[in-house]
C-alpha positions as CSV (number, residue, x, y, z in Angstrom):
1,X,112.1,38.2,-9.5
2,X,111.4,35.9,-6.6
3,X,109.5,38.7,-4.9
4,X,107.5,39.1,-8.0
5,X,106.7,35.3,-8.0
6,X,105.9,35.5,-4.3
7,X,103.4,38.4,-4.9
8,X,101.8,36.5,-7.7
9,X,101.5,33.4,-5.5
10,X,99.9,35.5,-2.7
11,X,97.6,37.0,-5.3
12,X,96.7,33.5,-6.5
13,X,96.1,32.4,-3.0
14,X,93.7,35.3,-2.4
15,X,91.8,34.3,-5.6
16,X,91.8,30.7,-4.5
17,X,90.4,31.7,-1.1
18,X,87.7,33.8,-2.9
19,X,86.9,30.8,-5.2
20,X,86.7,28.5,-2.2
21,X,84.3,30.9,-0.4
22,X,82.2,31.0,-3.6
23,X,82.3,27.2,-3.9
24,X,81.2,26.9,-0.3
25,X,78.3,29.2,-1.0
26,X,77.4,27.1,-4.1
27,X,77.6,23.9,-2.0
28,X,75.3,25.5,0.6
29,X,72.8,26.4,-2.1
30,X,73.0,22.9,-3.7
31,X,72.3,21.4,-0.3
32,X,69.2,23.6,0.0
33,X,68.1,22.5,-3.5
34,X,68.8,18.8,-2.5
35,X,66.5,19.2,0.5
36,X,63.8,20.7,-1.7
37,X,64.2,17.9,-4.2
38,X,63.9,15.4,-1.4
39,X,60.6,17.0,-0.3
40,X,59.3,17.0,-3.8
41,X,60.3,13.4,-4.3
42,X,58.4,12.5,-1.1
43,X,55.3,14.4,-2.3
44,X,55.5,12.7,-5.7
45,X,55.7,9.3,-4.0
46,X,52.6,10.2,-1.9
47,X,50.7,11.3,-5.0
48,X,51.7,8.2,-6.9
49,X,50.4,6.0,-4.1
50,X,47.1,8.0,-3.9
51,X,46.8,7.7,-7.7
52,X,47.2,3.9,-7.5
53,X,44.6,3.7,-4.6
54,X,42.2,5.8,-6.6
55,X,42.7,3.7,-9.7
56,X,41.9,0.6,-7.7
57,X,38.7,2.2,-6.3
58,X,37.7,3.3,-9.8
59,X,38.2,-0.2,-11.1
60,X,36.0,-1.6,-8.3
61,X,33.3,1.1,-9.0
62,X,33.3,0.3,-12.7
63,X,33.1,-3.4,-12.0
64,X,30.2,-3.0,-9.4
65,X,28.1,-0.1,-10.6
66,X,24.8,-0.5,-12.3
67,X,24.6,0.3,-15.9
68,X,21.7,2.0,-17.7
69,X,20.6,-1.4,-18.8
70,X,20.6,-2.8,-15.3
71,X,18.6,0.2,-14.0
72,X,16.2,-0.3,-16.9
73,X,15.6,-3.9,-15.9
74,X,15.1,-2.9,-12.3
75,X,12.6,-0.2,-13.3
76,X,10.6,-2.7,-15.5
77,X,10.5,-5.2,-12.7
78,X,9.4,-2.6,-10.2
79,X,6.7,-1.3,-12.6
80,X,5.4,-4.9,-13.0
81,X,5.4,-5.4,-9.2
82,X,3.5,-2.2,-8.7
83,X,0.9,-3.3,-11.2
84,X,0.5,-6.7,-9.5
85,X,0.1,-5.0,-6.1
86,X,-2.4,-2.5,-7.4
87,X,-4.4,-5.4,-9.1
88,X,-4.3,-7.4,-5.9
89,X,-5.4,-4.4,-3.8
90,X,-8.3,-3.8,-6.1
91,X,-9.2,-7.5,-6.0
92,X,-9.0,-7.6,-2.2
93,X,-11.3,-4.5,-2.0
94,X,-13.8,-6.1,-4.4
95,X,-13.7,-9.4,-2.6
96,X,-14.2,-7.7,0.7
97,X,-17.2,-5.8,-0.7
98,X,-18.6,-9.1,-2.2
99,X,-18.0,-10.9,1.1
100,X,-19.8,-8.2,3.0
101,X,-22.8,-8.5,0.6
102,X,-22.8,-12.2,0.9
103,X,-22.6,-12.0,4.7
104,X,-25.7,-9.7,4.7
105,X,-27.6,-12.1,2.5
106,X,-26.7,-15.1,4.7
107,X,-27.9,-13.1,7.7
108,X,-31.2,-12.4,6.0
109,X,-31.5,-16.0,5.0
110,X,-30.7,-17.2,8.5
111,X,-33.4,-14.9,9.9
112,X,-35.9,-16.1,7.3
113,X,-35.1,-19.8,8.0
114,X,-34.9,-19.2,11.7
115,X,-31.3,-20.3,12.1
116,X,-29.5,-18.8,15.1
117,X,-25.8,-18.2,14.9
118,X,-23.5,-17.0,17.6
């Protein structure tokens, strides 16, 4: 009987050794998974920081960008300024032409009156 018990204990020890080996294998695999989770956690942290940065940039863009209404006002102002510049250009051309004609008339009158100018 004691030999039978001893054989059973030896058999159980062999099973325990096999179980320990399998547990060691599982521990190694869990360690690999832990490393991968750590890498994923670090990537998630990086992505979260980038998301916060992008949210801040979008908030700034939304606060500072021109709206359709703003662009419409700018366009109206530019159209008005273009019209003013065109009108002034036309008036300057007309005034120059008028001044040229008056200068010619003054020269004719000066010659007729005998006035000498330098």
